[in-house]
C-alpha positions as a Python dict, from the first residue, in 0.01 Angstrom:
ca = {
    (1, 'X'): (0, 0, 0),
    (2, 'X'): (-221, -133, -277),
    (3, 'X'): (-485, -399, -247),
    (4, 'X'): (-527, -715, -450),
    (5, 'X'): (-868, -875, -447),
    (6, 'X'): (-1119, -1064, -651),
    (7, 'X'): (-1462, -905, -629),
    (8, 'X'): (-1665, -1219, -694),
    (9, 'X'): (-1872, -1449, -478),
    (10, 'X'): (-1817, -1819, -415),
    (11, 'X'): (-2075, -2029, -594),
    (12, 'X'): (-2021, -2386, -480),
    (13, 'X'): (-1753, -2614, -344),
    (14, 'X'): (-1762, -2830, -657),
    (15, 'X'): (-1435, -2697, -790),
    (16, 'X'): (-1152, -2448, -748),
    (17, 'X'): (-1351, -2170, -917),
    (18, 'X'): (-1299, -1803, -851),
    (19, 'X'): (-1313, -1698, -489),
    (20, 'X'): (-1198, -1391, -303),
    (21, 'X'): (-832, -1365, -214),
    (22, 'X'): (-674, -1060, -57),
    (23, 'X'): (-313, -959, -9),
    (24, 'X'): (-122, -636, 17),
    (25, 'X'): (186, -522, -172),
    (26, 'X'): (395, -227, -61),
    (27, 'X'): (561, 17, -298),
    (28, 'X'): (876, -195, -302),
    (29, 'X'): (680, -490, -435),
    (30, 'X'): (696, -692, -114),
    (31, 'X'): (390, -908, -56),
    (32, 'X'): (225, -955, 283),
    (33, 'X'): (-48, -1220, 275),
    (34, 'X'): (-359, -1164, 484),
    (35, 'X'): (-415, -1537, 525),
    (36, 'X'): (-725, -1537, 302),
    (37, 'X'): (-555, -1686, -2),
    (38, 'X'): (-840, -1896, -144),
    (39, 'X'): (-725, -1922, -501),
    (40, 'X'): (-701, -1639, -749),
    (41, 'X'): (-617, -1273, -689),
    (42, 'X'): (-617, -960, -902),
    (43, 'X'): (-359, -693, -828),
    (44, 'X'): (-526, -353, -813),
    (45, 'X'): (-470, -10, -668),
    (46, 'X'): (-705, 245, -514),
    (47, 'X'): (-811, 379, -855),
    (48, 'X'): (-909, 32, -974),
    (49, 'X'): (-1118, -11, -662),
    (50, 'X'): (-1288, 326, -723),
    (51, 'X'): (-1368, 211, -1077),
    (52, 'X'): (-1523, -108, -945),
    (53, 'X'): (-1735, 87, -696),
    (54, 'X'): (-1855, 322, -970),
    (55, 'X'): (-1937, 43, -1215),
    (56, 'X'): (-2109, -166, -950),
    (57, 'X'): (-2333, 134, -876),
    (58, 'X'): (-2398, 205, -1245),
    (59, 'X'): (-2263, -39, -1502),
    (60, 'X'): (-2427, 150, -1790),
    (61, 'X'): (-2238, 475, -1756),
    (62, 'X'): (-2017, 584, -2044),
    (63, 'X'): (-1640, 566, -2032),
    (64, 'X'): (-1638, 944, -2068),
    (65, 'X'): (-1845, 989, -1751),
    (66, 'X'): (-1650, 720, -1566),
    (67, 'X'): (-1315, 872, -1661),
    (68, 'X'): (-1431, 1217, -1552),
    (69, 'X'): (-1541, 1079, -1215),
    (70, 'X'): (-1203, 909, -1175),
    (71, 'X'): (-1013, 1225, -1268),
    (72, 'X'): (-838, 1069, -1567),
    (73, 'X'): (-864, 1069, -1945),
    (74, 'X'): (-1087, 822, -2129),
    (75, 'X'): (-820, 590, -2273),
    (76, 'X'): (-639, 502, -1947),
    (77, 'X'): (-976, 452, -1779),
    (78, 'X'): (-1091, 219, -2059),
    (79, 'X'): (-763, 27, -2031),
    (80, 'X'): (-813, -23, -1658),
    (81, 'X'): (-1168, -148, -1709),
    (82, 'X'): (-1050, -388, -1980),
    (83, 'X'): (-782, -523, -1745),
    (84, 'X'): (-1036, -570, -1466),
    (85, 'X'): (-1267, -755, -1705),
    (86, 'X'): (-991, -978, -1842),
    (87, 'X'): (-865, -1063, -1494),
    (88, 'X'): (-1214, -1169, -1381),
    (89, 'X'): (-1254, -897, -1119),
    (90, 'X'): (-1551, -780, -1327),
    (91, 'X'): (-1744, -1095, -1413),
    (92, 'X'): (-2017, -928, -1620),
    (93, 'X'): (-2283, -661, -1640),
    (94, 'X'): (-2653, -718, -1575),
    (95, 'X'): (-2982, -552, -1482),
    (96, 'X'): (-3121, -576, -1129),
    (97, 'X'): (-3480, -703, -1152),
    (98, 'X'): (-3735, -625, -881),
    (99, 'X'): (-3901, -959, -806),
    (100, 'X'): (-4227, -789, -714),
    (101, 'X'): (-4253, -645, -1064),
    (102, 'X'): (-4260, -995, -1212),
    (103, 'X'): (-4490, -1147, -950),
    (104, 'X'): (-4223, -1289, -718),
    (105, 'X'): (-4268, -1091, -398),
    (106, 'X'): (-4181, -1354, -137),
    (107, 'X'): (-3823, -1452, -53),
    (108, 'X'): (-3751, -1771, 139),
    (109, 'X'): (-3419, -1886, 285),
    (110, 'X'): (-3366, -2261, 320),
    (111, 'X'): (-3110, -2438, 536),
    (112, 'X'): (-3042, -2779, 389),
    (113, 'X'): (-2868, -3093, 512),
    (114, 'X'): (-2778, -3355, 252),
    (115, 'X'): (-2625, -3698, 220),
    (116, 'X'): (-2254, -3617, 172),
    (117, 'X'): (-2223, -3902, -79),
    (118, 'X'): (-2459, -3715, -313),
    (119, 'X'): (-2302, -3372, -294),
    (120, 'X'): (-2218, -3360, -665),
    (121, 'X'): (-2567, -3464, -772),
    (122, 'X'): (-2725, -3214, -532),
    (123, 'X'): (-2516, -2924, -663),
    (124, 'X'): (-2595, -3017, -1023),
    (125, 'X'): (-2966, -3017, -935),
    (126, 'X'): (-2929, -2675, -768),
    (127, 'X'): (-2777, -2526, -1083),
    (128, 'X'): (-3059, -2668, -1294),
    (129, 'X'): (-3336, -2547, -1060),
    (130, 'X'): (-3475, -2211, -1175),
    (131, 'X'): (-3654, -2153, -844),
    (132, 'X'): (-3319, -2127, -662),
    (133, 'X'): (-3151, -1789, -703),
    (134, 'X'): (-2849, -1844, -478),
    (135, 'X'): (-2679, -2136, -306),
    (136, 'X'): (-2391, -2135, -61),
    (137, 'X'): (-2205, -2408, 121),
    (138, 'X'): (-2187, -2337, 492),
    (139, 'X'): (-1987, -2420, 803),
    (140, 'X'): (-2245, -2498, 1070),
    (141, 'X'): (-2552, -2714, 1126),
    (142, 'X'): (-2662, -2692, 761),
    (143, 'X'): (-2464, -2803, 458),
    (144, 'X'): (-2614, -2541, 225),
    (145, 'X'): (-2820, -2224, 234),
    (146, 'X'): (-3057, -2166, -56),
    (147, 'X'): (-3243, -1850, -156),
    (148, 'X'): (-3567, -1889, -349),
    (149, 'X'): (-3823, -1635, -470),
    (150, 'X'): (-4192, -1715, -495),
    (151, 'X'): (-4529, -1555, -569),
    (152, 'X'): (-4681, -1606, -223),
    (153, 'X'): (-4679, -1848, 71),
    (154, 'X'): (-4879, -2106, -127),
    (155, 'X'): (-4617, -2089, -400),
    (156, 'X'): (-4343, -2137, -139),
    (157, 'X'): (-4519, -2455, -28),
    (158, 'X'): (-4544, -2573, -389),
    (159, 'X'): (-4174, -2503, -454),
    (160, 'X'): (-4073, -2690, -137),
    (161, 'X'): (-4287, -2992, -225),
    (162, 'X'): (-4212, -3019, -595),
    (163, 'X'): (-3880, -2842, -656),
    (164, 'X'): (-3675, -2879, -339),
    (165, 'X'): (-3785, -3199, -162),
    (166, 'X'): (-3714, -3429, -462),
    (167, 'X'): (-3357, -3303, -501),
    (168, 'X'): (-3097, -3582, -477),
    (169, 'X'): (-2938, -3635, -136),
    (170, 'X'): (-3169, -3400, 54),
    (171, 'X'): (-3221, -3537, 404),
    (172, 'X'): (-3346, -3235, 602),
    (173, 'X'): (-3440, -2872, 542),
    (174, 'X'): (-3581, -2575, 732),
    (175, 'X'): (-3742, -2270, 575),
    (176, 'X'): (-3750, -1906, 681),
    (177, 'X'): (-3992, -1665, 510),
    (178, 'X'): (-3848, -1314, 475),
    (179, 'X'): (-4096, -1038, 567),
    (180, 'X'): (-3915, -722, 456),
    (181, 'X'): (-3589, -640, 282),
    (182, 'X'): (-3377, -409, 497),
    (183, 'X'): (-3073, -418, 268),
    (184, 'X'): (-3014, -598, -59),
    (185, 'X'): (-2754, -589, -332),
    (186, 'X'): (-2486, -424, -124),
    (187, 'X'): (-2162, -335, -299),
    (188, 'X'): (-1884, -595, -293),
    (189, 'X'): (-1636, -329, -406),
    (190, 'X'): (-1733, -99, -119),
    (191, 'X'): (-1685, -389, 121),
    (192, 'X'): (-1339, -446, -25),
    (193, 'X'): (-1258, -76, 26),
    (194, 'X'): (-1296, -132, 401),
    (195, 'X'): (-1000, -372, 389),
    (196, 'X'): (-798, -131, 177),
    (197, 'X'): (-856, 149, 426),
    (198, 'X'): (-712, -70, 705),
    (199, 'X'): (-389, -128, 512),
}
């Protein structure tokens, strides 16, 4: 079997944007849905997934090195990467910045409840707020979970008072200060491999 998946995270519920969808196709071309069809899917095989894992670990490596690691020539490897980029499976390449190096050593996680009539305005404010690194809609007591990075605890207090509290529709929030990072920036492609291995 081969796996089809989008290796991208869900940003907000504002629209039908890219989410993760997974299904399996056997060698006869028959499709068996996993029930996680949330929108868009990219058909890929085990080699494509290995390419994603390699590029997620090091997006700056040359096509020559990548092709050698994949056990193929440079041109077919380049073609596969181009296809993954065009399909949206690879959404971009970026540098991972250590927050401590730029004076942002404290991470805070906020659980937020909002007025449902102001969901659009709240999400627009989230996108415009530089203090917020990540935002997810949730199923549970909170409507959203926000991740912010700050200089210190005093800065967290300042961000809560002046950046978060005035946001439209906000009715209640609770804040958790993170003490130590145990794991960060895990590989989405490696997580997808777990599903492929079950097929």
